[in-house]
MMTF fields as JSON, N, C-alpha, C and O atoms, coordinates in Angstrom:
{
  "mmtfVersion": "1.0.0",
  "mmtfProducer": "UNKNOWN",
  "numBonds": 491,
  "numAtoms": 492,
  "numGroups": 123,
  "numChains": 1,
  "numModels": 1,
  "chainsPerModel": [1],
  "groupsPerChain": [123],
  "chainIdList": ["A"],
  "bondAtomList": [4, 2, 8, 6, 12, 10, 16, 14, 20, 18, 24, 22, 28, 26, 32, 30, 36, 34, 40, 38, 44, 42, 48, 46, 52, 50, 56, 54, 60, 58, 64, 62, 68, 66, 72, 70, 76, 74, 80, 78, 84, 82, 88, 86, 92, 90, 96, 94, 100, 98, 104, 102, 108, 106, 112, 110, 116, 114, 120, 118, 124, 122, 128, 126, 132, 130, 136, 134, 140, 138, 144, 142, 148, 146, 152, 150, 156, 154, 160, 158, 164, 162, 168, 166, 172, 170, 176, 174, 180, 178, 184, 182, 188, 186, 192, 190, 196, 194, 200, 198, 204, 202, 208, 206, 212, 210, 216, 214, 220, 218, 224, 222, 228, 226, 232, 230, 236, 234, 240, 238, 244, 242, 248, 246, 252, 250, 256, 254, 260, 258, 264, 262, 268, 266, 272, 270, 276, 274, 280, 278, 284, 282, 288, 286, 292, 290, 296, 294, 300, 298, 304, 302, 308, 306, 312, 310, 316, 314, 320, 318, 324, 322, 328, 326, 332, 330, 336, 334, 340, 338, 344, 342, 348, 346, 352, 350, 356, 354, 360, 358, 364, 362, 368, 366, 372, 370, 376, 374, 380, 378, 384, 382, 388, 386, 392, 390, 396, 394, 400, 398, 404, 402, 408, 406, 412, 410, 416, 414, 420, 418, 424, 422, 428, 426, 432, 430, 436, 434, 440, 438, 444, 442, 448, 446, 452, 450, 456, 454, 460, 458, 464, 462, 468, 466, 472, 470, 476, 474, 480, 478, 484, 482, 488, 486],
  "bondOrderList": [1, 1, 1, 1, 1, 1, 1, 1, 1, 1, 1, 1, 1, 1, 1, 1, 1, 1, 1, 1, 1, 1, 1, 1, 1, 1, 1, 1, 1, 1, 1, 1, 1, 1, 1, 1, 1, 1, 1, 1, 1, 1, 1, 1, 1, 1, 1, 1, 1, 1, 1, 1, 1, 1, 1, 1, 1, 1, 1, 1, 1, 1, 1, 1, 1, 1, 1, 1, 1, 1, 1, 1, 1, 1, 1, 1, 1, 1, 1, 1, 1, 1, 1, 1, 1, 1, 1, 1, 1, 1, 1, 1, 1, 1, 1, 1, 1, 1, 1, 1, 1, 1, 1, 1, 1, 1, 1, 1, 1, 1, 1, 1, 1, 1, 1, 1, 1, 1, 1, 1, 1, 1],
  "groupList": [{"groupName": "MET", "atomNameList": ["N", "CA", "C", "O"], "elementList": ["N", "C", "C", "O"], "formalChargeList": [0, 0, 0, 0], "bondAtomList": [1, 0, 2, 1, 3, 2], "bondOrderList": [1, 1, 2], "singleLetterCode": "M", "chemCompType": "L-PEPTIDE LINKING"}, {"groupName": "SER", "atomNameList": ["N", "CA", "C", "O"], "elementList": ["N", "C", "C", "O"], "formalChargeList": [0, 0, 0, 0], "bondAtomList": [1, 0, 2, 1, 3, 2], "bondOrderList": [1, 1, 2], "singleLetterCode": "S", "chemCompType": "L-PEPTIDE LINKING"}, {"groupName": "ILE", "atomNameList": ["N", "CA", "C", "O"], "elementList": ["N", "C", "C", "O"], "formalChargeList": [0, 0, 0, 0], "bondAtomList": [1, 0, 2, 1, 3, 2], "bondOrderList": [1, 1, 2], "singleLetterCode": "I", "chemCompType": "L-PEPTIDE LINKING"}, {"groupName": "THR", "atomNameList": ["N", "CA", "C", "O"], "elementList": ["N", "C", "C", "O"], "formalChargeList": [0, 0, 0, 0], "bondAtomList": [1, 0, 2, 1, 3, 2], "bondOrderList": [1, 1, 2], "singleLetterCode": "T", "chemCompType": "L-PEPTIDE LINKING"}, {"groupName": "TYR", "atomNameList": ["N", "CA", "C", "O"], "elementList": ["N", "C", "C", "O"], "formalChargeList": [0, 0, 0, 0], "bondAtomList": [1, 0, 2, 1, 3, 2], "bondOrderList": [1, 1, 2], "singleLetterCode": "Y", "chemCompType": "L-PEPTIDE LINKING"}, {"groupName": "GLY", "atomNameList": ["N", "CA", "C", "O"], "elementList": ["N", "C", "C", "O"], "formalChargeList": [0, 0, 0, 0], "bondAtomList": [1, 0, 2, 1, 3, 2], "bondOrderList": [1, 1, 2], "singleLetterCode": "G", "chemCompType": "PEPTIDE LINKING"}, {"groupName": "LEU", "atomNameList": ["N", "CA", "C", "O"], "elementList": ["N", "C", "C", "O"], "formalChargeList": [0, 0, 0, 0], "bondAtomList": [1, 0, 2, 1, 3, 2], "bondOrderList": [1, 1, 2], "singleLetterCode": "L", "chemCompType": "L-PEPTIDE LINKING"}, {"groupName": "ARG", "atomNameList": ["N", "CA", "C", "O"], "elementList": ["N", "C", "C", "O"], "formalChargeList": [0, 0, 0, 0], "bondAtomList": [1, 0, 2, 1, 3, 2], "bondOrderList": [1, 1, 2], "singleLetterCode": "R", "chemCompType": "L-PEPTIDE LINKING"}, {"groupName": "PRO", "atomNameList": ["N", "CA", "C", "O"], "elementList": ["N", "C", "C", "O"], "formalChargeList": [0, 0, 0, 0], "bondAtomList": [1, 0, 2, 1, 3, 2], "bondOrderList": [1, 1, 2], "singleLetterCode": "P", "chemCompType": "L-PEPTIDE LINKING"}, {"groupName": "ALA", "atomNameList": ["N", "CA", "C", "O"], "elementList": ["N", "C", "C", "O"], "formalChargeList": [0, 0, 0, 0], "bondAtomList": [1, 0, 2, 1, 3, 2], "bondOrderList": [1, 1, 2], "singleLetterCode": "A", "chemCompType": "L-PEPTIDE LINKING"}, {"groupName": "HIS", "atomNameList": ["N", "CA", "C", "O"], "elementList": ["N", "C", "C", "O"], "formalChargeList": [0, 0, 0, 0], "bondAtomList": [1, 0, 2, 1, 3, 2], "bondOrderList": [1, 1, 2], "singleLetterCode": "H", "chemCompType": "L-PEPTIDE LINKING"}, {"groupName": "GLN", "atomNameList": ["N", "CA", "C", "O"], "elementList": ["N", "C", "C", "O"], "formalChargeList": [0, 0, 0, 0], "bondAtomList": [1, 0, 2, 1, 3, 2], "bondOrderList": [1, 1, 2], "singleLetterCode": "Q", "chemCompType": "L-PEPTIDE LINKING"}, {"groupName": "VAL", "atomNameList": ["N", "CA", "C", "O"], "elementList": ["N", "C", "C", "O"], "formalChargeList": [0, 0, 0, 0], "bondAtomList": [1, 0, 2, 1, 3, 2], "bondOrderList": [1, 1, 2], "singleLetterCode": "V", "chemCompType": "L-PEPTIDE LINKING"}, {"groupName": "GLU", "atomNameList": ["N", "CA", "C", "O"], "elementList": ["N", "C", "C", "O"], "formalChargeList": [0, 0, 0, 0], "bondAtomList": [1, 0, 2, 1, 3, 2], "bondOrderList": [1, 1, 2], "singleLetterCode": "E", "chemCompType": "L-PEPTIDE LINKING"}, {"groupName": "ASP", "atomNameList": ["N", "CA", "C", "O"], "elementList": ["N", "C", "C", "O"], "formalChargeList": [0, 0, 0, 0], "bondAtomList": [1, 0, 2, 1, 3, 2], "bondOrderList": [1, 1, 2], "singleLetterCode": "D", "chemCompType": "L-PEPTIDE LINKING"}, {"groupName": "TRP", "atomNameList": ["N", "CA", "C", "O"], "elementList": ["N", "C", "C", "O"], "formalChargeList": [0, 0, 0, 0], "bondAtomList": [1, 0, 2, 1, 3, 2], "bondOrderList": [1, 1, 2], "singleLetterCode": "W", "chemCompType": "L-PEPTIDE LINKING"}, {"groupName": "ASN", "atomNameList": ["N", "CA", "C", "O"], "elementList": ["N", "C", "C", "O"], "formalChargeList": [0, 0, 0, 0], "bondAtomList": [1, 0, 2, 1, 3, 2], "bondOrderList": [1, 1, 2], "singleLetterCode": "N", "chemCompType": "L-PEPTIDE LINKING"}, {"groupName": "CYS", "atomNameList": ["N", "CA", "C", "O"], "elementList": ["N", "C", "C", "O"], "formalChargeList": [0, 0, 0, 0], "bondAtomList": [1, 0, 2, 1, 3, 2], "bondOrderList": [1, 1, 2], "singleLetterCode": "C", "chemCompType": "L-PEPTIDE LINKING"}],
  "groupTypeList": [0, 1, 1, 2, 3, 4, 5, 6, 5, 5, 4, 7, 8, 9, 10, 8, 1, 11, 5, 7, 12, 13, 13, 7, 14, 14, 2, 3, 9, 3, 12, 3, 3, 15, 14, 14, 9, 5, 3, 12, 3, 5, 3, 7, 8, 4, 3, 9, 13, 13, 11, 9, 9, 9, 14, 9, 13, 9, 12, 11, 7, 3, 9, 5, 3, 16, 7, 9, 3, 2, 13, 14, 7, 9, 12, 3, 9, 6, 9, 9, 16, 9, 3, 4, 6, 9, 2, 5, 1, 8, 1, 16, 9, 11, 16, 6, 9, 11, 2, 7, 6, 6, 3, 7, 13, 17, 3, 5, 6, 2, 7, 6, 6, 6, 14, 11, 6, 14, 3, 3, 16, 5, 3],
  "groupIdList": [1, 2, 3, 4, 5, 6, 7, 8, 9, 10, 11, 12, 13, 14, 15, 16, 17, 18, 19, 20, 21, 22, 23, 24, 25, 26, 27, 28, 29, 30, 31, 32, 33, 34, 35, 36, 37, 38, 39, 40, 41, 42, 43, 44, 45, 46, 47, 48, 49, 50, 51, 52, 53, 54, 55, 56, 57, 58, 59, 60, 61, 62, 63, 64, 65, 66, 67, 68, 69, 70, 71, 72, 73, 74, 75, 76, 77, 78, 79, 80, 81, 82, 83, 84, 85, 86, 87, 88, 89, 90, 91, 92, 93, 94, 95, 96, 97, 98, 99, 100, 101, 102, 103, 104, 105, 106, 107, 108, 109, 110, 111, 112, 113, 114, 115, 116, 117, 118, 119, 120, 121, 122, 123],
  "secStructList": [7, 3, 3, 3, 3, 7, 7, 6, 6, 7, 7, 7, 7, 7, 7, 4, 4, 4, 6, 3, 3, 3, 3, 3, 3, 6, 6, 6, 6, 3, 3, 3, 3, 3, 7, 6, 6, 1, 7, 3, 3, 3, 3, 3, 3, 7, 7, 2, 2, 2, 2, 2, 2, 2, 2, 2, 2, 2, 2, 2, 2, 2, 2, 2, 2, 2, 2, 2, 2, 2, 2, 2, 2, 2, 2, 2, 2, 2, 2, 2, 2, 2, 2, 2, 2, 6, 7, 1, 1, 7, 7, 2, 2, 2, 2, 2, 2, 2, 2, 2, 2, 2, 2, 2, 2, 2, 2, 2, 2, 2, 2, 2, 2, 2, 6, 7, 7, 1, 7, 7, 6, 6, 7],
  "xCoordList": [0.841, 0.0, 0.887, 1.993, 0.391, 1.194, 0.532, -0.653, 1.331, 0.847, 0.611, 1.437, -0.499, -0.835, -0.927, -1.537, -0.329, -0.413, -1.221, -0.975, -2.172, -2.981, -2.629, -2.3, -2.697, -2.357, -3.453, -4.465, -3.235, -4.152, -5.56, -5.802, -6.465, -7.84, -8.069, -9.182, -7.022, -7.125, -7.478, -6.658, -8.66, -9.071, -9.882, -10.809, -9.538, -10.327, -10.345, -9.337, -11.461, -11.502, -10.503, -10.246, -9.947, -9.023, -9.794, -10.953, -9.148, -9.743, -8.715, -7.878, -8.765, -7.778, -7.704, -6.634, -8.83, -8.807, -7.954, -7.532, -7.7, -6.858, -5.452, -4.659, -5.153, -3.81, -3.547, -2.404, -4.558, -4.348, -4.72, -5.878, -3.758, -4.025, -3.723, -3.963, -3.206, -2.89, -3.135, -2.824, -3.693, -3.819, -3.634, -3.883, -3.191, -2.898, -3.891, -4.213, -4.364, -5.295, -4.643, -4.545, -4.198, -3.494, -4.396, -3.905, -5.687, -6.599, -6.683, -6.607, -6.839, -6.933, -5.58, -5.463, -4.554, -3.201, -3.211, -2.629, -3.897, -3.977, -3.631, -3.737, -3.214, -2.965, -3.936, -4.016, -4.681, -5.628, -5.167, -4.753, -5.245, -4.852, -6.031, -6.895, -6.052, -7.097, -6.456, -5.3, -7.22, -6.757, -7.278, -7.962, -6.955, -7.354, -8.864, -9.352, -9.603, -11.061, -11.703, -12.912, -10.894, -11.426, -11.832, -12.503, -11.429, -11.735, -10.63, -9.446, -11.025, -10.038, -9.291, -9.893, -7.967, -7.143, -6.463, -5.905, -6.505, -5.9, -5.951, -5.98, -5.961, -5.855, -4.919, -5.05, -3.978, -3.013, -2.706, -2.872, -2.259, -1.865, -0.548, 0.222, -0.304, 0.957, 2.12, 2.001, 3.236, 4.472, 4.982, 4.468, 5.981, 6.565, 7.094, 6.956, 7.696, 8.242, 7.125, 7.252, 6.033, 4.911, 4.26, 3.875, 4.14, 3.561, 4.458, 3.971, 5.771, 6.713, 6.612, 6.656, 6.478, 6.35, 5.043, 5.029, 3.947, 2.658, 2.727, 2.198, 3.377, 3.527, 4.356, 4.026, 5.433, 6.284, 5.51, 5.66, 4.682, 3.864, 2.872, 2.635, 2.296, 1.345, 2.035, 1.462, 3.248, 4.016, 4.28, 4.158, 4.644, 4.913, 3.66, 3.723, 2.526, 1.27, 0.935, 0.525, 1.108, 0.843, 1.761, 1.315, 3.034, 3.992, 3.609, 3.691, 3.199, 2.802, 1.577, 1.516, 0.61, -0.599, -0.263, -0.751, 0.573, 0.94, 1.753, 1.58, 2.641, 3.413, 2.454, 2.594, 1.498, 0.532, -0.273, -0.533, -0.666, -1.422, -0.598, -1.091, 0.655, 1.521, 1.784, 1.797, 1.993, 2.217, 0.976, 1.09, -0.208, -1.446, -1.568, -1.981, -1.206, -1.264, -0.269, -0.527, 0.86, 1.854, 1.298, 1.559, 0.544, -0.075, -1.04, -1.042, -1.855, -2.794, -2.048, -2.49, -0.913, -0.131, 0.399, 0.464, 0.775, 1.262, 0.205, 0.505, -1.021, -2.117, -2.364, -2.567, -2.345, -2.582, -1.47, -1.734, -0.24, 0.879, 0.771, 1.046, 0.378, 0.21, -0.883, -0.75, -1.95, -3.038, -2.539, -2.842, -1.776, -1.239, -0.298, -0.363, 0.572, 1.533, 0.863, 1.438, -0.336, -1.063, -1.738, -2.218, -1.781, -2.385, -1.407, -0.263, -1.856, -0.98, -0.464, 0.743, -1.362, -0.992, -1.757, -2.857, -1.178, -1.896, -2.077, -1.231, -3.202, -3.484, -2.679, -2.077, -2.677, -2.001, -2.606, -1.883, -3.916, -4.579, -4.154, -3.944, -4.026, -3.589, -2.132, -1.765, -1.306, 0.096, 0.185, 0.936, -0.58, -0.577, -1.049, -0.458, -2.102, -2.604, -1.536, -1.373, -0.813, 0.233, 1.385, 1.936, 1.75, 2.828, 2.428, 3.237, 1.195, 0.725, 0.749, 1.163, 0.303, 0.305, 1.73, 1.99, 2.644, 4.034, 4.671, 5.473, 4.321, 4.847, 4.38, 5.17, 3.1, 2.585, 3.255, 3.612, 3.418, 4.067, 5.5, 5.931, 6.232, 7.619, 7.689, 8.565, 6.777, 6.746, 6.517, 7.156, 5.622, 5.379, 6.619, 6.962, 7.294, 8.51, 9.613, 10.342, 9.732, 10.741, 10.424, 11.327, 9.149, 8.764, 9.121, 9.622, 8.863, 9.218, 10.726, 11.208, 11.467, 12.917, 13.541, 14.446, 13.051, 13.612, 12.959, 13.354, 11.959, 11.216, 10.594, 10.582, 10.084, 9.374, 7.885, 7.246, 7.348, 5.983, 5.021, 4.018, 5.327, 4.447, 3.183, 2.212, 3.167, 1.992, 2.008, 3.031, 0.875, 0.818, 0.523, 0.205, 0.624, 0.369, 1.266, 2.461, 0.676, 1.432, 1.739, 2.504, 1.144, 1.447, 0.264, 0.331],
  "yCoordList": [-1.178, 0.0, 1.242, 1.229, 2.308, 3.514, 4.688, 4.661, 5.702, 6.941, 7.942, 8.061, 8.665, 9.663, 11.018, 11.138, 12.022, 13.375, 14.222, 14.201, 14.956, 15.854, 17.282, 17.576, 18.164, 19.561, 20.321, 19.752, 21.613, 22.505, 22.317, 22.493, 21.966, 21.776, 20.463, 20.183, 19.658, 18.429, 17.241, 16.34, 17.218, 16.125, 15.119, 15.491, 13.852, 12.762, 11.644, 11.402, 10.959, 9.851, 8.779, 8.559, 8.119, 7.022, 5.826, 5.615, 5.053, 3.841, 2.73, 2.562, 1.957, 0.889, -0.05, -0.577, -0.27, -1.161, -0.597, -1.337, 0.706, 1.337, 1.586, 2.286, 1.017, 1.122, 2.362, 2.594, 3.163, 4.365, 4.072, 3.782, 4.146, 3.91, 5.139, 5.136, 6.172, 7.402, 8.573, 8.507, 9.647, 10.847, 12.076, 12.075, 13.114, 14.382, 15.422, 15.484, 16.229, 17.303, 18.609, 18.903, 19.395, 20.637, 21.706, 22.631, 21.602, 22.595, 22.429, 23.405, 21.198, 20.949, 20.593, 20.45, 20.449, 20.091, 18.807, 18.733, 17.792, 16.501, 15.362, 15.477, 14.261, 13.014, 11.995, 11.814, 11.323, 10.291, 8.97, 8.906, 7.913, 6.583, 5.627, 5.777, 4.64, 3.626, 2.242, 2.079, 1.254, -0.119, -0.675, 0.026, -1.935, -2.539, -2.627, -2.71, -2.61, -2.7, -1.323, -1.227, -0.267, 1.067, 1.77, 2.801, 1.218, 1.819, 2.792, 2.475, 3.981, 4.968, 4.417, 4.004, 4.421, 3.94, 5.078, 4.873, 6.262, 7.382, 8.667, 8.665, 9.755, 11.085, 11.863, 11.849, 12.541, 13.31, 14.618, 14.717, 15.618, 16.876, 16.695, 15.777, 17.58, 17.567, 17.761, 18.463, 17.13, 17.433, 18.775, 19.296, 19.32, 20.59, 20.438, 21.352, 19.288, 19.056, 18.964, 19.515, 18.271, 18.157, 19.519, 19.837, 20.317, 21.648, 22.523, 23.276, 22.428, 23.208, 22.809, 23.667, 21.513, 21.04, 21.545, 21.977, 21.491, 21.978, 23.478, 23.954, 24.217, 25.663, 25.959, 26.864, 25.195, 25.399, 25.1, 25.809, 24.054, 23.736, 24.861, 25.201, 25.433, 26.532, 27.741, 28.406, 28.028, 29.139, 28.883, 29.788, 27.643, 27.3, 27.417, 27.891, 26.984, 27.109, 28.577, 28.95, 29.413, 30.844, 31.449, 32.228, 31.095, 31.631, 31.217, 32.028, 29.98, 29.515, 30.246, 30.628, 30.436, 31.17, 32.618, 33.157, 33.239, 34.635, 34.777, 35.749, 33.819, 33.846, 33.82, 34.611, 32.921, 32.811, 34.101, 34.538, 34.71, 35.962, 37.071, 37.796, 37.2, 38.249, 37.994, 38.936, 36.742, 36.428, 36.734, 37.236, 36.434, 36.781, 38.289, 38.77, 39.026, 40.489, 41.014, 42.025, 40.334, 40.758, 40.616, 41.46, 39.565, 39.385, 40.538, 41.112, 40.866, 41.979, 43.293, 44.159, 43.436, 44.675, 44.895, 46.031, 43.825, 43.99, 44.635, 45.527, 44.186, 44.76, 46.214, 47.069, 46.483, 47.854, 48.788, 49.924, 48.309, 49.135, 49.406, 50.52, 48.417, 48.596, 49.623, 50.451, 49.566, 50.534, 51.944, 52.879, 52.095, 53.41, 53.92, 55.087, 53.042, 53.466, 53.861, 54.603, 53.373, 53.696, 55.06, 55.557, 55.664, 56.99, 58.026, 58.109, 58.797, 59.783, 60.84, 61.071, 61.48, 62.526, 62.267, 62.787, 61.463, 61.155, 62.399, 63.293, 62.418, 63.529, 63.346, 62.296, 64.38, 64.281, 63.16, 62.434, 63.025, 61.966, 60.587, 59.672, 60.432, 59.152, 58.864, 57.724, 59.921, 59.746, 59.316, 58.403, 59.974, 59.631, 58.201, 57.463, 57.808, 56.43, 55.433, 54.378, 55.763, 54.866, 54.76, 53.676, 55.853, 55.825, 54.904, 54.104, 55.018, 54.144, 52.684, 51.804, 52.441, 51.083, 50.547, 49.411, 51.343, 50.906, 50.625, 49.701, 51.407, 51.171, 49.82, 49.069, 49.505, 48.199, 47.07, 46.036, 47.286, 46.268, 46.02, 44.873, 47.096, 46.955, 46.247, 45.411, 46.577, 45.898, 44.403, 43.589, 44.039, 42.624, 41.943, 40.838, 42.597, 42.022, 41.883, 40.891, 42.868, 42.803, 41.638, 40.903, 41.469, 40.345, 39.013, 38.106, 38.893, 37.669, 37.458, 36.357, 38.513, 38.423, 38.023, 37.19, 38.62, 38.354, 37.164, 36.794, 36.567, 35.437, 35.826, 35.037, 37.045, 37.528, 37.452, 38.451, 36.247, 35.983, 35.744, 35.046, 36.325, 36.174, 36.977, 36.736, 37.935, 38.77, 39.285, 39.227, 39.778, 40.441, 41.925, 42.612, 42.423, 43.844, 44.714, 44.454, 45.74, 46.688, 46.234, 46.886, 45.107, 44.611, 44.8, 44.444],
  "zCoordList": [0.0, 0.0, 0.0, 0.54, -0.609, -0.747, -0.037, 0.297, 0.176, 0.77, -0.343, -1.248, -0.299, -1.305, -0.612, 0.451, -1.208, -0.678, -1.648, -2.854, -1.125, -1.936, -1.572, -0.423, -2.545, -2.328, -1.613, -1.204, -1.47, -0.785, -1.334, -2.528, -0.467, -0.872, -1.602, -2.045, -1.73, -2.496, -1.63, -1.459, -1.088, -0.224, -1.018, -1.738, -0.889, -1.46, -0.438, 0.226, -0.297, 0.648, 0.248, -0.935, 1.249, 0.981, 0.463, 0.821, -0.375, -0.928, -0.804, -1.691, 0.298, 0.47, -0.722, -1.025, -1.41, -2.566, -3.697, -4.586, -3.667, -4.673, -4.144, -4.773, -2.997, -2.451, -1.617, -1.222, -1.335, -0.523, 0.919, 1.219, 1.799, 3.21, 4.059, 5.266, 3.44, 4.165, 3.23, 2.041, 3.775, 2.97, 3.829, 5.035, 3.169, 3.826, 3.338, 2.151, 4.254, 3.918, 4.347, 5.538, 3.361, 3.666, 4.259, 4.907, 4.056, 4.628, 6.144, 6.891, 6.583, 8.024, 8.632, 9.849, 7.784, 8.214, 9.037, 10.119, 8.487, 9.179, 8.233, 7.012, 8.841, 8.137, 8.703, 9.918, 7.817, 8.23, 7.638, 6.48, 8.446, 7.98, 8.084, 8.948, 7.19, 7.141, 7.142, 6.751, 7.584, 7.443, 6.125, 5.379, 5.837, 4.567, 4.393, 3.266, 5.491, 5.42, 5.197, 4.982, 5.249, 5.046, 6.321, 6.282, 7.451, 8.745, 9.128, 9.016, 9.582, 10.012, 11.215, 12.206, 11.11, 12.219, 12.958, 14.035, 12.395, 13.105, 12.305, 11.075, 13.039, 12.466, 13.359, 14.583, 12.74, 13.532, 12.811, 11.596, 13.562, 12.923, 12.173, 12.456, 11.218, 10.496, 11.466, 12.471, 11.147, 11.852, 11.323, 10.333, 11.982, 11.522, 10.094, 9.28, 9.79, 8.45, 7.409, 6.315, 7.743, 6.818, 6.572, 5.446, 7.63, 7.476, 6.616, 5.772, 6.827, 6.021, 4.553, 3.671, 4.286, 2.903, 2.285, 1.133, 3.047, 2.548, 2.273, 1.268, 3.164, 2.962, 1.715, 0.949, 1.51, 0.333, -0.944, -1.939, -0.924, -2.096, -2.384, -3.543, -1.338, -1.521, -2.142, -3.005, -1.714, -2.282, -3.765, -4.59, -4.094, -5.49, -6.353, -7.487, -5.814, -6.57, -6.81, -7.909, -5.784, -5.92, -6.969, -7.812, -6.924, -7.889, -9.314, -10.237, -9.493, -10.82, -11.339, -12.508, -10.465, -10.846, -11.194, -12.188, -10.368, -10.61, -11.891, -12.626, -12.169, -13.415, -14.615, -15.548, -14.578, -15.685, -15.84, -16.962, -14.723, -14.766, -15.408, -16.272, -14.987, -15.537, -17.018, -17.81, -17.402, -18.812, -19.648, -20.766, -19.111, -19.819, -19.993, -21.048, -18.957, -19.045, -20.077, -20.73, -20.225, -21.217, -22.632, -23.489, -22.876, -24.19, -24.469, -25.558, -23.47, -23.608, -23.805, -24.561, -23.12, -23.215, -24.62, -25.089, -25.292, -26.668, -27.548, -28.342, -27.404, -28.2, -27.811, -28.673, -26.517, -26.054, -26.536, -26.93, -26.502, -26.965, -28.465, -28.911, -29.233, -30.67, -30.949, -31.85, -30.182, -30.346, -30.054, -30.794, -28.977, -28.623, -29.714, -30.103, -30.201, -31.222, -32.534, -33.33, -32.756, -33.985, -33.923, -34.942, -32.754, -32.6, -33.152, -32.705, -34.106, -34.75, -33.798, -33.716, -33.083, -32.128, -30.838, -30.65, -29.949, -28.712, -27.848, -27.811, -27.164, -26.246, -24.965, -24.738, -24.137, -22.843, -21.996, -21.313, -22.042, -21.273, -21.782, -20.985, -23.098, -23.659, -23.291, -23.007, -23.3, -22.891, -21.429, -21.085, -20.583, -19.164, -18.948, -18.159, -19.641, -19.526, -19.975, -19.362, -21.038, -21.539, -20.55, -20.357, -19.933, -18.926, -17.771, -17.304, -17.32, -16.238, -16.678, -15.924, -17.9, -18.436, -18.531, -18.133, -19.046, -19.177, -17.816, -17.684, -16.824, -15.487, -14.962, -14.39, -15.153, -14.732, -15.514, -14.951, -16.817, -17.644, -17.186, -17.067, -16.931, -16.47, -15.124, -14.903, -14.236, -12.934, -13.124, -12.456, -14.018, -14.301, -14.853, -14.433, -15.793, -16.363, -15.321, -15.31, -14.454, -13.387, -12.443, -12.043, -12.09, -11.23, -11.891, -11.227, -13.194, -13.907, -13.922, -13.655, -14.235, -14.318, -12.985, -12.938, -11.907, -10.582, -9.886, -8.78, -10.532, -9.963, -8.616, -7.671, -8.554, -7.368, -7.662, -7.994, -7.531, -7.974, -6.821, -6.977, -5.659, -4.5, -4.647, -3.929, -5.565, -5.791, -7.236, -7.919, -7.674, -8.985, -8.805, -9.776, -7.588, -7.338, -8.205, -8.348, -8.773, -9.565, -10.973, -11.684, -11.389, -12.748, -13.665, -14.841]
}
């Protein structure tokens, strides 16, 4: 029988017939074990090491989500920049809007470059 770990919010009942006798629930930070008959044999809180691993996985998931968000915004930015560049004589308001947009775009690129993906603020 094997141990299965599920990520944040990834709770599924154990199925001894499928070889799962232990599962981890990152939301409640608990480990539950079953016997071959499917009877719960124990539930315990995460150890410090298990909690650290769950926290690290959550950070990685957040970083991946934020990377995808910033990359999606970059695609949109290309279109917005092309639209701005097509304006023959932009007004002061259009220039100001473009400066704000470019600042957000640069912040996103800097976050990607430095791998600082804990947030998408300012992008």
